[in-house]
C-alpha positions as CSV (number, residue, x, y, z in Angstrom):
1,M,14.5,-12.0,25.2
2,E,14.4,-8.5,26.5
3,T,13.2,-5.7,24.2
4,P,16.1,-3.5,23.0
5,N,16.4,-0.2,24.9
6,L,15.3,2.5,22.4
7,L,16.7,5.6,24.1
8,H,20.0,3.9,25.0
9,S,20.5,3.0,21.4
10,L,20.1,6.6,20.5
11,L,22.1,8.1,23.4
12,P,24.6,5.3,24.3
13,M,26.9,7.7,26.1
14,F,24.3,8.2,28.9
15,P,23.0,5.4,31.3
16,P,19.4,4.5,30.5
17,Y,18.1,5.7,33.9
18,I,19.4,9.2,33.2
19,T,18.0,9.5,29.7
20,Y,14.6,8.2,30.7
21,S,14.5,10.5,33.7
22,W,15.2,13.4,31.3
23,L,12.4,12.1,29.1
24,A,10.0,12.1,32.1
25,M,10.9,15.7,32.9
26,L,10.4,16.7,29.3
27,I,7.0,15.1,29.2
28,L,5.8,16.7,32.4
29,I,7.2,20.2,31.4
30,S,5.6,19.9,28.0
31,V,2.2,18.9,29.4
32,A,2.4,21.7,32.0
33,A,3.2,24.2,29.2
34,V,0.3,23.0,27.1
35,V,-2.2,23.1,29.9
36,R,-1.0,26.6,31.0
37,T,-1.5,28.0,27.4
38,R,-5.0,26.5,27.2
39,L,-6.5,27.3,30.6
40,S,-10.2,27.6,30.5
41,L,-13.0,28.3,33.1
42,V,-14.7,25.1,31.9
43,P,-11.9,22.5,32.0
44,S,-11.7,19.7,29.5
45,G,-9.2,17.1,28.3
46,V,-5.8,17.4,29.9
47,Q,-6.7,20.4,32.0
48,N,-9.5,18.5,33.6
49,L,-7.2,15.6,34.4
50,M,-4.5,17.9,35.9
51,E,-7.1,19.6,38.0
52,V,-8.2,16.3,39.4
53,F,-4.6,15.5,40.2
54,C,-4.1,19.0,41.8
55,D,-7.2,18.6,44.0
56,F,-5.9,15.2,45.1
57,F,-2.4,16.5,45.9
58,L,-3.8,19.5,47.8
59,S,-6.2,17.4,49.9
60,T,-3.5,14.8,50.7
61,S,-1.1,17.6,51.7
62,K,-3.6,19.3,53.9
63,A,-4.6,16.0,55.6
64,S,-1.0,15.0,56.2
65,I,0.7,18.3,57.0
66,G,-2.1,20.6,58.0
67,S,-4.0,23.5,56.3
68,H,-1.3,26.1,56.8
69,Y,1.7,24.2,55.5
70,G,-0.3,21.9,53.3
71,E,-0.8,24.6,50.7
72,K,2.9,25.5,50.8
73,F,4.1,22.0,50.1
74,Y,1.5,20.4,47.8
75,P,3.3,21.5,44.6
76,L,6.4,19.6,45.8
77,L,4.3,16.6,46.6
78,G,2.5,16.7,43.3
79,T,5.7,17.0,41.4
80,I,7.1,14.0,43.2
81,F,4.0,11.9,42.5
82,L,3.8,12.7,38.8
83,Y,7.5,12.4,38.2
84,I,7.7,9.0,39.9
85,L,4.5,7.8,38.2
86,V,5.8,8.7,34.7
87,C,9.1,7.0,35.4
88,N,7.3,3.9,36.7
89,I,5.1,3.6,33.7
90,F,8.0,3.7,31.3
91,G,8.8,0.2,32.5
92,L,5.5,-1.0,31.1
93,I,6.3,0.2,27.5
94,P,8.2,-2.2,25.3
95,G,11.6,-0.8,24.4
96,F,11.5,1.6,27.4
97,E,13.1,1.3,30.8
98,S,11.9,2.5,34.2
99,P,14.5,4.8,35.7
100,T,13.1,4.1,39.1
101,S,14.4,0.5,38.8
102,N,17.9,1.9,39.3
103,I,19.0,2.7,42.9
104,N,20.9,5.8,41.8
105,M,17.7,7.3,40.5
106,T,15.6,6.6,43.6
107,A,18.5,7.7,45.9
108,S,18.7,11.0,44.0
109,M,15.1,11.7,44.9
110,A,15.2,10.4,48.5
111,L,18.2,12.5,49.5
112,P,16.7,15.9,48.5
113,V,13.5,14.9,50.4
114,F,15.7,14.3,53.5
115,L,17.5,17.6,53.1
116,I,14.2,19.6,52.4
117,Y,12.4,18.5,55.5
118,Q,15.4,19.0,57.7
119,Y,15.9,22.5,56.3
120,Y,12.3,23.5,57.0
121,G,12.4,21.9,60.4
122,I,15.4,24.2,61.3
123,K,14.0,27.2,59.4
124,I,10.6,27.0,61.3
125,H,11.8,26.0,64.8
126,G,15.4,27.2,64.8
127,I,17.4,25.7,67.7
128,S,14.2,24.3,69.2
129,Y,14.1,21.8,66.4
130,I,16.4,19.6,68.5
131,K,13.3,19.0,70.7
132,H,12.1,16.7,68.0
133,F,15.1,14.4,68.8
134,V,15.2,14.2,72.6
135,G,11.8,12.7,73.5
136,P,8.8,14.1,75.5
137,I,10.5,14.0,79.0
138,R,12.9,16.9,79.5
139,S,14.5,17.3,82.9
140,V,17.9,17.0,84.5
141,A,17.1,13.5,85.8
142,A,16.0,12.4,82.3
143,I,19.3,13.5,80.6
144,P,20.5,9.9,80.0
145,F,17.1,9.1,78.5
146,M,17.2,12.2,76.3
147,I,20.7,11.2,75.0
148,F,19.4,7.8,74.2
149,M,16.4,9.2,72.4
150,F,18.6,11.6,70.5
151,I,20.8,8.8,69.2
152,L,17.8,6.7,68.2
153,E,16.1,9.7,66.4
154,V,19.3,10.6,64.5
155,I,19.7,7.0,63.3
156,G,16.0,6.9,62.4
157,H,16.3,10.1,60.4
158,L,19.5,8.9,58.6
159,V,17.8,5.7,57.6
160,R,14.8,7.4,56.0
161,P,16.4,8.3,52.7
162,V,17.8,4.7,52.5
163,T,14.3,3.2,53.1
164,L,12.7,5.6,50.6
165,S,15.1,4.8,47.8
166,V,15.3,1.0,48.5
167,R,11.5,0.6,48.7
168,L,10.9,2.2,45.4
169,F,13.9,0.6,43.7
170,G,13.0,-2.9,45.0
171,N,9.4,-2.8,43.9
172,M,10.2,-1.4,40.4
173,M,13.0,-3.9,39.9
174,A,10.8,-6.8,41.0
175,K,8.1,-5.7,38.6
176,H,10.6,-5.5,35.8
177,L,12.0,-8.9,36.4
178,L,8.6,-10.5,36.7
179,L,7.5,-9.1,33.4
180,I,10.6,-10.5,31.7
181,I,10.2,-13.9,33.2
182,L,6.5,-14.2,32.5
183,G,7.1,-12.8,29.0
184,I,9.4,-15.7,28.3
185,L,7.1,-18.4,29.9
186,A,3.8,-17.2,28.5
187,P,4.3,-14.2,26.1
188,W,0.6,-13.7,25.2
189,I,-1.4,-14.6,28.4
190,L,0.1,-13.8,31.7
191,P,1.9,-10.5,30.8
192,V,-1.5,-8.9,30.1
193,A,-2.6,-9.5,33.7
194,I,0.9,-8.5,35.0
195,L,0.8,-5.3,33.0
196,G,-2.4,-4.4,34.8
197,L,-0.8,-5.2,38.1
198,G,2.3,-3.3,37.1
199,T,0.2,-0.2,36.4
200,L,-1.4,-0.4,39.8
201,I,2.0,-0.8,41.4
202,S,3.2,2.2,39.6
203,F,0.5,4.3,41.0
204,I,0.8,2.9,44.5
205,Q,4.6,3.3,44.7
206,A,4.3,6.9,43.5
207,Y,1.6,7.6,46.2
208,V,3.6,5.9,48.9
209,F,6.7,8.0,48.2
210,M,4.6,11.1,48.1
211,L,2.8,10.2,51.3
212,L,6.0,9.4,53.2
213,T,7.5,12.7,52.1
214,A,4.4,14.5,53.4
215,L,4.6,12.7,56.7
216,Y,8.3,13.6,57.1
217,L,7.5,17.2,56.3
218,A,4.6,17.1,58.8
219,G,6.9,15.8,61.5
220,A,9.5,18.5,60.8
221,V,7.2,21.5,60.9
222,E,4.9,20.5,63.7
223,E,5.6,21.6,67.3
224,A,7.5,19.1,69.4
225,H,5.6,17.7,72.3
């Protein structure tokens, strides 16, 4: 049998994915506040861990987007990674539920990513941002090709938030169902191995979502060729 949902029993008026997403935000804000009040030139404990994460986010952002815009966007990428990671790990705790196993939750993160990179693409390039949609060949003779490329690019961009949300939702839902099934079949043996695999999947899916966000931002801010 599935473990009772603790937060839902305390706050039954809210869907579990909302309450656990709030809990994830509360945990991250609390950790950030604690680290900020205890900053030291010689890092230790939680500060040391967070500095490792920050270096990782900054290097990933610079490698994907470039040095100039990498420093601008790495706080966003780091927030996305940590938030999704905490939400994913909730699904490994008995009595908790992973909010990322709900399509509403993953869509609520994918849609802002779509709007953010489109906004910066327009902000940085202005009307020239349309060059990203019409392909490399631009001449009067290539107008039919440009129209065709524009339609393909628009469809591709509209599909991105769908694939972002469905990919994360599908992996987290599959992990959740697998833990339930194996917990029924072999409650003391297989779930231990699956919990280790679930932890790895939690990190990988948070990284994939962050990396795809970085690549979408990189494509929006770079010059069209």
